[in-house]
N, C-alpha and C positions, 0 to 999 in steps of 0.2 A: 219766101224767106227760107234761109238755110236751116237744117236741123241743128247746126252748131248755135245759131242765133236763138232758136227757140229753147235750147237747153240752157241758155245763159240765166234765165229766170230761176231754173231749178238750182243752179249753183249759188245764186244769190241767197236762196232759202237755206242751203246748207251752211253758208257763211253765217247767216243770221242766227241759225239754230246753234252753231258752235260757240259764237262769241256773244250772242244776244239773249238767247233763251235758256241757255245752260244745260238743257237736256232735251232729248227727243220726246215729244209728248206721246202718251199712250194712244190718244185719239188719232184717227186717220189724218186729221188735218195738221199741217205743219205749224199752225198758229194757235191751236186750241179749239175747244168746242163751244165756248160761251162767247157769243158775238154781240157786241153793242152796235145796233143799226140807228144812226142818227138821221132823221128826216130834216134836211136843212131848211133854215129860215123859219118864219112863223106866219100866222094869219095877220098879225100886226105889222110885221116887216116881211113882205111876201117875196122879196128877191127880184129876179129879173122878170121882165114882161115878154110874153111870147109874141110872135108875129101876128097872132090873132087876138091879143090882149088878154091872154090867160096868165094868171100868176104862177111863178115858178113853184111856190110852196105846194100848189095842188099836184104838180108833176112829182115833186119829192115825196109827198105823202103816199101817192099811188104806188110809186116804185118801191118805197120802203115795205109796204104791205106785201107786194109780190115777192120781193127778196126774202122777207121773213118767212113766208109760207114755204118757199123753196128750201131754204136752209133747215127749217124745222122738219120737213119731209125727209131730209137726209140725215137727221139725227142730231142737228145742232140745237144748243139752247140759244134762243135769241132774246136780247134785251132791246126792246124798242124804245128809243129815246125820242121824245117829242112826237108821239104817234098822233096827236090831235092838232099839232101845229100851235101849241100854247106856250112853249118854253122860249122865253126871250133871252135869258142869260146864257151865254155860250159856255162859260166855265161850269155852270151847273149841269151842262150835258155831259161833260167828261167826268165830273164828280159822280154823277148818277151811274155812269159806266163802271167807275172804280168801285163804288159801293156795291154794285151787283156782282163784282168779281169777274168782269169781262176779260177775256183773253186778248181781244182786239177791238178796235173802234173804227167803224166805217161810216163816214158821213156822205149822204147821197144828195146830190145837187144837179141842177141843169143850168146850162151855160148861156152867156150872151157874148156880144162883141163891143168894142169901143164905139162911142156915138158917131165918130167920123164915118163909119161904115154903114150906118142905118139910113134907109130911104123911106119915105112915106108911101103908103098904098092903102087901098080900101078893100078889106076883106069882105065887107058888105057895103052896099050903097049908102053913103052918107056917114060911114064910120071909118075914120082914119087911124091907122096903126103904123108901126115902123118895122122894117124887116131888113135882113141882110142875108143873101144866099151865097155870100163869098166864102164862108167857112162852114165846115161840117165836122162832126166826130166828137169823141170822148177826150177827156183829159184826167190825169191823176196827179194829185199834189201830196207831198210829204214835207215835214218841217225838220230842220236840223237843230231846232232849239228845244226839243224835248229834254227834260231834265236828265234822263238816263240815256247815255250814249248807246247803250245796248238796244234801247227801243228805236233809236234813230236808224241803226242798221236793220233791225227787223221790219220797220215801217217801209223802208226802201225795198226790201225783199218782197214784202207783201204787194207793194205797188207794181213791181215787175211781174209777179204772178198774175195780178189782175189784168194788166196790159196784155200779156201773152194770151190769157183766156178770152179776152174780149176780141183780140185780133183773130184768134182761132174761130170765133163765133161769127166772123164776117164784118165786125165793126172796124172803123178806122180811127186813128188818133188825130186830133186837131193840133197843129203846131202854132196856132196864132198867138198864144200867150207868151211866146219867146220873141215876138216881133219887137224891135227896139223903138217903141212909140210910148208916149205917156199913158200910164195905166196898164202896160204890159211889161215886157222885158224880163219875164221870169227865167230862172235858170233851167234849161232843158237838160234833164239828166239822161233821158233815153228817147230818141226821136221815134224809134220803131214802135215803142209801146206807150208813147205819150206821157211820160213821167216827168214832172216838174218838181223843183224845190221852191217852196213858198214858206219861208220861215215864220211869218207873222200871223199865220192863220190860227186863231185862238183855239179852235177845237182840235187842232193838230198839236200845237206846242204845249198845251196843258194836259194832254192825254198821258196817263201813266201806264200805258200799254202800246203796242204797235198800233199806229193810226194812219189812215189814208182818207183823203177826200176825193170822191169821184164825181166828175162833171160828166153826166151820161150822154149828153148831147147838146146841141146849140138850138135854143128855143126860137131865136129870131130868124133861123133858116126855115123857110116855109114848108119845104118838104120834110125836113127833119122833125119839125114840130109835130107833124101828123104821124110820123113813125113813132115818136115818143109817146103818143097817146094810144097807140095800138097795143092791146093786151098781149098779142103774140110777140111783138118786139120787146115789150117789157119783160116777158118771160125769157126771151133769149138772153137779155142782160142778166137776169137773175140766175139763170142756169150757168152762165159763164162765171159769175161771181162764186157760185157753189162749187164749181169745178176747180176754180183757182184755190179755194180754201181747202179743198180735199185732195189735192195732188199728192201722190205718194212721195214721201220725203226720202225714202230709202233706195229708190231705184232710179238712177240717172237716165235710164232708157225708157222710162214710162212717159211717153209723150202723148 
């Protein structure tokens, strides 16, 4: 990828800072130092099912803890939303972030695919699950239905920064959500960094600050599921998130 392409995320941040955030924060982060981390889904509504039958919420809770530890170590204040997987109401999550004075909202999830791509297999004798190794990678989602247009611009800038950092960490985006089939057909804003527009996501459109939803990987891909359970891989994702949030906003040559 060219240096010009990598720098595009920086310029999105500059635009969002000028038209969306009003002033350059004192903190090193372009987006502020108090971060709301939402562990997606709940124990009652566990989300996707992995290729080996593990619930998505377990992956979300694990990753949220690793990201929180990483961000706190670099000086951020972290508001953990749904840290025990007990919050069912999605609007309550963004309200909690707002009440805590969060500067941004990041919802952590893990992905699946449409049922047409799933195939049965037996990860253990006599135990049937479903998998698809067709797709792999992360996805980032933003909403254009946030009440404040300034937050819409800043959310997109944040997603660009996250995508660039994840790519730099060796991860690749999945483009399967743009496929024109039932259940998909999302608007792909940036193919290189895996950024989509998904207006109806509750935790994005109700957020009163820049907000992004990250699908860290695809759980029904058998190899990717194992990577996503690996603490070293989780730390790679967390480190990339920390780097994205702390990129220098004042130097366009700081790559």
